[in-house]
C-alpha positions as CSV (number, residue, x, y, z in Angstrom):
1,M,-12.4,20.9,2.2
2,N,-10.3,20.1,-0.8
3,E,-6.6,20.2,0.3
4,L,-4.1,19.5,-2.4
5,L,-0.6,18.8,-1.4
6,T,2.2,19.2,-4.0
7,R,5.7,17.8,-4.2
8,R,6.9,21.4,-4.0
9,H,5.5,21.7,-0.5
10,V,7.2,18.6,0.6
11,V,10.5,19.4,-1.0
12,A,10.5,22.8,0.7
13,G,10.5,21.0,4.0
14,L,13.2,18.5,3.2
15,G,16.1,20.9,3.5
16,V,19.5,20.7,1.8
17,L,19.8,16.9,2.1
18,G,16.4,16.3,0.5
19,L,17.1,18.7,-2.3
20,G,20.4,17.0,-3.0
21,L,18.6,13.7,-3.3
22,L,16.4,15.0,-6.1
23,A,19.2,14.4,-8.6
24,G,18.5,10.7,-8.4
25,C,16.8,7.9,-6.6
26,D,18.5,7.4,-3.2
27,M,18.5,3.7,-2.4
28,G,19.5,4.2,1.3
29,S,17.1,5.1,4.1
30,G,18.0,8.8,4.3
31,L,14.4,10.0,4.5
32,S,12.6,11.6,7.4
33,Y,8.9,10.9,7.7
34,K,6.6,13.0,9.8
35,Y,4.1,10.2,10.5
36,A,5.0,6.9,8.9
37,K,7.3,4.2,10.2
38,D,10.6,4.0,8.3
39,L,10.9,0.5,6.8
40,S,13.9,1.2,4.5
41,N,16.1,-1.2,6.4
42,E,13.5,-4.0,6.1
43,I,13.6,-6.6,3.3
44,L,9.9,-7.5,2.7
45,G,7.7,-8.5,-0.2
46,R,10.4,-9.0,-2.8
47,K,9.5,-12.5,-3.9
48,F,5.7,-12.8,-3.8
49,K,3.8,-14.0,-6.8
50,L,0.1,-13.7,-6.8
51,R,-2.6,-13.3,-9.5
52,D,-4.8,-10.3,-10.4
53,V,-8.5,-10.7,-11.1
54,D,-7.8,-11.6,-14.7
55,G,-5.4,-14.4,-13.7
56,N,-2.2,-12.6,-14.6
57,E,0.8,-13.4,-12.4
58,M,1.9,-10.3,-10.5
59,M,5.0,-9.6,-8.4
60,L,6.7,-6.5,-7.0
61,G,8.5,-5.9,-10.3
62,S,5.1,-5.7,-12.1
63,F,4.7,-2.2,-10.5
64,R,8.1,-0.8,-11.4
65,G,7.8,2.9,-12.2
66,M,4.8,3.2,-9.9
67,M,4.8,3.7,-6.2
68,P,2.9,0.6,-4.8
69,M,1.0,0.8,-1.6
70,I,0.2,-2.7,-0.5
71,F,-2.5,-3.5,2.0
72,F,-3.7,-7.0,3.3
73,G,-7.3,-7.6,4.1
74,F,-10.5,-9.3,3.0
75,T,-13.8,-8.1,1.5
76,Q,-16.0,-8.9,4.5
77,C,-13.8,-6.9,6.8
78,P,-16.2,-4.7,8.8
79,A,-14.1,-1.6,9.4
80,V,-10.3,-1.6,9.1
81,C,-10.1,-2.6,5.4
82,P,-12.7,-0.2,4.0
83,T,-11.3,2.6,6.1
84,A,-7.8,2.0,4.8
85,L,-8.9,1.8,1.2
86,A,-11.0,5.0,1.6
87,R,-8.1,6.7,3.1
88,A,-5.8,5.6,0.2
89,A,-8.3,6.9,-2.3
90,Q,-8.5,10.3,-0.5
91,A,-4.7,10.5,-0.3
92,K,-4.3,9.7,-4.0
93,K,-6.6,12.7,-4.8
94,M,-4.8,15.0,-2.4
95,M,-1.5,14.2,-4.2
96,G,-2.9,15.8,-7.3
97,P,-1.1,14.8,-10.5
98,D,1.5,12.9,-8.5
99,G,-1.3,10.6,-7.4
100,D,-1.3,9.0,-10.8
101,R,1.9,7.1,-9.8
102,L,0.4,5.7,-6.6
103,Q,-0.7,2.1,-7.2
104,V,-2.9,0.8,-4.4
105,V,-2.7,-3.0,-4.2
106,F,-5.1,-5.0,-2.1
107,I,-4.0,-8.6,-1.2
108,T,-6.8,-10.8,0.1
109,L,-6.1,-12.9,3.2
110,D,-9.4,-14.8,2.5
111,P,-9.1,-16.4,-0.9
112,E,-11.7,-19.0,0.1
113,R,-14.4,-16.4,0.0
114,D,-12.9,-13.6,-2.0
115,K,-13.2,-14.6,-5.6
116,P,-11.8,-12.5,-8.5
117,A,-15.1,-10.8,-9.5
118,M,-15.9,-9.9,-5.9
119,L,-12.4,-8.6,-5.3
120,D,-12.4,-6.4,-8.4
121,A,-15.8,-4.9,-7.6
122,Y,-14.7,-4.3,-4.0
123,V,-11.5,-2.4,-4.6
124,K,-12.9,-0.4,-7.6
125,A,-15.7,0.9,-5.4
126,F,-13.0,3.0,-3.7
127,D,-11.0,3.9,-6.8
128,P,-11.1,2.5,-10.4
129,T,-7.3,2.3,-10.4
130,F,-7.0,0.1,-7.4
131,I,-6.1,-3.6,-8.1
132,A,-6.6,-6.8,-6.1
133,L,-4.4,-9.8,-5.9
134,S,-5.1,-13.3,-4.6
135,G,-3.5,-16.8,-4.4
136,T,-4.1,-20.2,-3.0
137,L,-4.2,-20.6,0.8
138,E,-0.5,-21.7,0.7
139,E,0.5,-18.7,-1.5
140,T,-1.5,-16.3,0.7
141,A,0.2,-17.7,3.8
142,A,3.7,-17.4,2.2
143,T,3.1,-13.9,1.0
144,A,1.8,-12.8,4.5
145,K,4.9,-14.3,6.1
146,E,7.1,-12.5,3.6
147,F,5.6,-9.2,4.7
148,K,5.5,-10.3,8.4
149,V,1.8,-9.8,8.3
150,F,-0.2,-11.6,11.1
151,Y,-3.6,-13.0,10.4
152,E,-5.9,-15.6,11.9
153,K,-9.5,-16.9,11.6
154,I,-11.9,-15.9,14.3
155,P,-15.0,-18.1,14.5
156,T,-18.3,-16.1,14.4
157,G,-21.3,-18.4,14.7
158,D,-21.5,-20.5,11.5
159,S,-18.9,-18.3,9.8
160,Y,-15.7,-16.5,10.6
161,T,-13.9,-13.2,10.4
162,L,-10.2,-12.4,10.3
163,S,-7.9,-10.6,12.6
164,H,-4.9,-9.2,10.7
165,T,-2.1,-6.6,10.5
166,A,-3.5,-3.3,9.3
167,T,-0.3,-1.6,8.0
168,S,-0.1,-0.2,4.5
169,F,3.3,-1.0,3.0
170,V,4.8,1.7,0.6
171,F,7.5,1.0,-1.9
172,D,9.2,3.5,-4.1
173,S,9.2,3.4,-7.9
174,R,12.2,1.1,-8.0
175,G,10.7,-1.5,-5.7
176,V,12.5,-0.5,-2.5
177,L,10.3,-0.7,0.6
178,R,10.2,2.8,2.2
179,M,7.6,3.0,4.9
180,G,4.6,1.6,6.8
181,L,1.4,3.6,7.3
182,S,-0.5,2.7,10.5
183,P,-4.3,2.7,10.5
184,S,-4.3,5.6,12.9
185,L,-2.9,8.1,10.4
186,S,-5.2,10.5,8.5
187,A,-5.3,10.8,4.7
188,K,-3.5,14.2,4.9
189,Q,-0.7,12.7,7.1
190,C,-0.3,9.8,4.7
191,T,-0.2,12.2,1.7
192,E,2.7,14.2,3.2
193,D,4.9,11.2,3.7
194,L,3.9,9.7,0.3
195,L,5.1,12.8,-1.4
196,T,8.3,12.7,0.6
197,V,9.0,9.3,-0.9
198,M,8.0,10.5,-4.4
199,S,10.2,13.6,-4.1
200,V,13.4,11.5,-4.2
201,C,12.3,8.6,-6.3
């Protein structure tokens, strides 16, 4: 099944208020999501500085003009991370041409094991446009704290796994946090709310 949602479908459901917002980028909350959690009143992720796989410093402003979807995880994550990235890839396709503005950003919580080449191969296995960011242990902890993301090491034999927050954080094209997508949502549900954000900014 190849369902393609368009901005027109979303705008049709926004009503008079939504149509009025199309004239510009509304910086207030003012949006109604069917499935996502509204985070418009939260101030998260504005100061982080991490590096991409080529060593370039990246921050929220690096994605201006795009709609960043930021997810925290690690490459050895058994289920939650690959499921979230696969869902993001599917939603990007379902958005049609508008999907070109969705920038999925994977931030590793396990910089000790997730080296740049490994991170790059991991995210691009889901979609070639996805990017991965990493930092030192201290930078990782600071960034997670800035997003209010919980994570901890769980020993497993001679190694460890991580328990972590599984929310995907979505910003609009001007760097304003708009919503959080829970892991329970389907790709279609995510797509509808992503297009709602895109319809006003």
